[in-house]
N, C-alpha and C positions, 0 to 999 in steps of 0.2 A: 631432918630439917630440909625444907624445900629450897630450891635455887633462889626463889624470890627473896628469901630472908637475908641473903647476903648482899642484896642490891640496896645501896643507899640512894636517897633522893634529895636533890638540892631543893630546899623549901622555896627558894626564890627563883627557881628556873623559869617560871612563867612571868616574872616581873620584868617589864621592858627596861627598867632602870637599874637592874641588878649590878651592872658594871659600874655605874655611877655611885651606887651605894658602897662599893668597896672603898671609895675615896672618902665618903662622908661618915661611914660607920666604924672605921678602923683608925687606930693610932698611926701617925706618920711623922718621920723625922723632918719633913718639909712643911709641916702644918704651922699655922699662925700660933703664937704663944697663947692666945686665948681659946684655941681650939680644944674641944672636948668631944671625943668620939661618941657617936650615938645617932639615933634616928632623927633627932631634932634638927640636925644639920641639913638633911635633905628636905625636911619639912619647911625650913627657912627658905630654901631654894624655890620650892613650889609656891610659897606664899608671897614671895618677892614680886612686886609689880614693876615691870621694866618697860621703858620706852625706847623704841628704835626710831631714829630720825633718818629718813631716807630709805626708799624701797627699790633702789637700783641694784647694780651688780653686787656691791658690798652688803647692802641691807638685806637682800634675799638670802645670802649666805648666812648672815648673822641670825636672821629669823629662824631659818632651818636648824642651825646649831643650838640655839636656845631651847627650841621646842623639843629637840631630841635629848637635851641634857636634863629636862625635868621642870623647866620654868613653865608655869601654867597660866600666868597672867601677863600677857604681852600686848602692848599697844604699838602701832606703827603709824608714822605720819609722813605723808608725801603728797604734794600737789600735782605731780606729773602724771601723764597718761602713757600707756605702753605704745612704743613705736616698733616697727619691724626690726630696726637695727639693734634693739635690746635683746632679741631672742637668743643670740649666740652665747650669752653669758648670764642672763637673768632667767634662771632655769625654772622658776615658778610660773612663768608665763608661756602661753601657747599662741599659735596664729589666730585662734578665735578670740583672743583677749586683746588684740590690737585696738587701740582707742579707748580702752577701759582704764580706770584709775589703778595705778600700780599698788598702792597701799591696800585697797579693797580686794584686788585680785590675789595678792600675796596672802592676805589674811584668810580668804576663803579657801585657798589651796591647802594651807597648813591646818586649818580647822578640820578639814575633811580627812586629812592623811594621818594626823597624830591624835590619838585618843586622849581626852582629858584636858587638852590645851584650849585656851580661850584667847584668840587674837582679835583685837579691836582695831579697826582702821579709821584713820582721820585723813580725809582727802582735801586738806587745806594747807596753805603756807604756814610755816612754823610761827611766823610773826602774828598770825591771826589768833593764836591762843594766848590767854592771859597768864600771868605769873602763877596763879593758883593751879593751873592745869599741870605745869611742870613740877609743882611742889608735891603732888600726890604720888610720885614714883620713888621707888627705892634706889634706882639708879637710871641713868640715861646713856644710851650708846649712840654715838654720832657716826653715820656712814655717808656723809655728804660729799659732793664733788665741787662744792662752791666754798671758797675761802670767805666770801662775804657772809654767807649764811652761817658758816662755822663760827665766825667772830661774833655774830649776833647771839648764837646759842651760848657761846662761852660767857658773854656778858650777862645773859639771863641766869646762868647757873651761879655766877658770883652774886648776883642780886638776890638770889633765893636765901642766902645766908643772912640771918639777923645779926646786926652789930649793935652793941649797947652804946651808951653815951660816952664811954671811955675808949671806944674803938675796938673793943674785944669781940671777936666773932663768936657766935653761939654755934658750935659745931654740930649740935643735935639737929640743926635746921639745914645742914649741908646735904646736898644730893650729888653723889659722885658722878663724874662725866668720863666715859670711856670713849676716846676718839680714835677712829681708824681712817686711814687715807691711802689711796693707791695712785700710782702714776706709771703706767706701762709695767715694766718689770721691777719697779721699786714700790715699797710701801712702808707704812709705819703705824704703830699703835701706841697709845699712851693712856695713863690713868691720871685724871685731873681731880684733885681734892681741893676745892676753892679755899684760898688763904693758907693752905698747907704745902701745896706743890705748885710749880709754875703753870699758869693758865696759857691758853692759846695766844693771847696778846703779849705775854711775857716773851714768847719765842716766835714772834711773827716772822723773823728773818729766816726761820727754817723752811718756810714755804717757798717754792721755786718762783723766781721772778717771771712776770708775764713776758711773752715774746712780742716785741714791738718791731714793726717794719719802718725803715727810714721814710720820713715824710716826703722827701724829694722823689723817692721811688714810687710810692703809691699815688702821688699827685701827677707826675710827669712821665714816668717810664714803667708802668706796671707790666710785670712779666708772668705773674702767677695769679690763679683765680683768687687766692687769699688776698692779694693786693687790691683787687676790685672790691671785695667785701670790706676790707679795712678802710678804703677810701670813703665808701658810703658811711661807714660807722664813725669815722673820725672827722670828716669834712662835711659831707652832704647833710648828715642828720642835723647838725647845728645850723646850717644855712637854710634848709627847707623847713625845719621844725614840723614834721608831718603830724605829730600828735601834740602840738602846742609846746609847753615847757616840760613835758615828760622826758625823763632820762631813758636811755635804752634799757629795756628789760628783756634779758635773754630767755625768759620763760613766757613771754607774751607772744603768741603766734602772729598777731597782727604786726607787731614790730619786726619780727623776723621775716615775714612775707614781704613787707615793704623794702627792707634792706636787700633781700634776695632779688626782687624785681629790678631795683636800681643797679645792683651789682652785675646782673645779667646784661643790662643795657651797656654798662661800661665795658664789660668783657667782650661783647660783640663789637664794640667800637675798636678795640685793640686786637681783635682776632684771638682772644683767649678762651679756651674751653674748660669746662669743669665746675662752673658755678651752679650750685643747686641749694635747696633748703638745708640739707644736712651739712654741707660745707659751711654755710652761713652760720648755722647754729654752733658749729665747732669753733669758728673764729670769734664770734661774739661772746660765747661762754668760756673760751679758752679751754675747750675740751681736749684732753689727751687720750688717745685710744686705750681702752681698758683691756687687761689680760685676765682671763678667768682664773688662772692658777694663782695669780697674785691676790686677787680678791679672796680666794679660798684660804690662803695662808693668813692674811690679815684678819679676816672674819673669825678664823679659829682662835687667833690671839685675843681678839676682843671678847669672844664668848668665854674663853678660859678665865680672863680677868673678871668678868661678871660673875662667874661661878665662884671664884676665890672670895670676892667681896661678900657674896650671899651666904657662903658656907664656912669661911675661915679655914678651908682645907689647905691653904698655902698662903704665903705672904704675897701681897700684891706687887706688881711690877714697879720698880723704882728707877725711872718713871717714864722712860721713852724707849720703845723698841723699834729698831731699824732693820728693814729687810731689803735685800737686793738679790736679783737673780739674773744679772747681766753677764758677768764673767764668773760663773759658778755661784752657788747659793751662799749668801752671807746672812746671818741672823744673830744680832747682838743688841744689848741694851746699854743705855747710858743714863746717867743721872743729871738731869738739867736743873738749873738753879732759878729761883724766882727773880724777877727784875724788880729791884726796890723802887723803881720809878714807873712801874707799869700803870698805864692809864686806867686799867680796869680793876686790878686787885691790890694795889698798893695802899689804898685808902688815903692817898695824898692828893692834894689839889695841885696838879702840875701847872707851873707858871709858863705863860706864853709871853715872851718879851716883845714889846712894841713901843712905839713912840706915840704920844697923844695926837701928833699930826698925821699919823699913818691913816690911809683910807681904810674903811671897813673891808673893802674888796681885797686889799693886800693882806689884811689881817686874816680874812677868811681863807685865802689861798695858802697862807702859812699853816693854818690848822689842817687843811685838806691834805697838803703835801706831807706834813709831819706824821699824821696818823692814818694816812691812806684812806681818806674818806671820799665819798662820791658826791653826795648832795645833802650836806648836813643842814639841820635847822639849828638856830642859835637863839637862846633866850637869856635875858638878864633877869635880875630880880623884879624889875618893873615891867618889862615889855618883851614882845617878840621882836628880835632884831632882824632875823632872816628866816623865811620859810616860803618855799615855792610849792604851791598847792592850787591846782585848777579849781578846787571846790571853795577856795577862799581867795577870791580875786583881789579884795581890798588889801589883805595881808601880803599877797604876792606883789602887788604894785608898790606898797610901802617898803618891802624888802629890797626891791630893785633900786629904789631911790636911796636907800641906806648905803648901798655899795659905794657911792661917790662921796659920802660924808666921812669926815675924820672921826676917830674914836672920841675925841674931845667933844665934837658936835653931837655925838650920840650919848653924851653924859656918862661915858665909861671912865671910872677913876681907877687909880692904881689899887690893886687888890680885889677889885670887883670879880665876882664869880659868874661864869657863864655856863649854862646847861646846854649840852650838845647832844643831838640825836641824829642818827644816820642809819641807813639800811644795814650797816655792818656793826654798829655799836649802839647799844640801847642805854641811853642815859648816862653820860659821863660829865664831869664837872671840871672846868679849867679856870685858871685865875689869871687876870690881866696883870702884867708886871711892866711898869714903866722904869726907865733908867733913872738912877739918882741924879 
């Protein structure tokens, strides 16, 4: 007998996913109760269409992980373009890519490097896509650095679920949302199953508060370049109104360039150095320096949760993972509870207490402060009460006039429902409640 007869050959040695198949094709003590070992599990992974929201440091890592795990149908959406400062941690980009769209560049890179994968890019804001766009995916992974955009996406995921006349959700219409976030050496990942687990709005207090500078400091005794930017943002923007009634948009280059120019003028007046476009962007968008290793950890957690949902090889996270690498590595999970009064997923019409004599401006301020809204539009069953839009000057003018009117003058009765839209919340309903 020849020597070759004693050599066994691994039939799957040339399969690039052979290690992944060991999880999907074999029995496991950690598997989901509905798991049945077999090739069909990996086929489910390959057929699952998945959307990544954000193509930054976290999104690049997530895209790479999913492609190498066997997901074949991946979409990625991001409106941003590549900047030089991205290259130290967003490894799918090169110097030659500066100025190009992040989503498109990341998709092209992975399509060339991983056989069989099909990554489709969408170079638009997430708000530009209709509800049916999000409905077509098996799951969605969020890798955003904006709380406002994250809240908008969360509301969209809840709105995807059909609810019958008795208020019972149809869970067959549910699209799971896996949310990852990083902040320096800290990060978190969570699995959101709308109407089953707490949504982003349920646990809004988990997100770090924004750093605010004392108004007296930025107005009279600025000492830091950040003070100069904050002064322009908080005071000069509303005074000068360089773009009419537009609110500051941290993703609008024209807005950022105007703020940078004015901040540089103020910095020169007080002998302060260090104001530039990058600093302005960081102050306006509240950007915290990103750490590549933290992105890698959280992206890995998000990809694993996606793999679990697609294959049933393990039970999903329940339901919030916390990571910290400040004083040694900490990695642990906690179970969060739904908020029964959540404005997004509780299905209740939250009451806003007010008196008929209250001005609409005071009422609007209450709504903005309570739900952390920026520039909400308000509609009653009969009319638009408030909407600032340069394309609709007549409505904008009537909205401003409504601010000084009382709720009674606007014909708002006790129990009336108001429909609210904001850049962070998509379509919520509140109820007017007058005291007895």
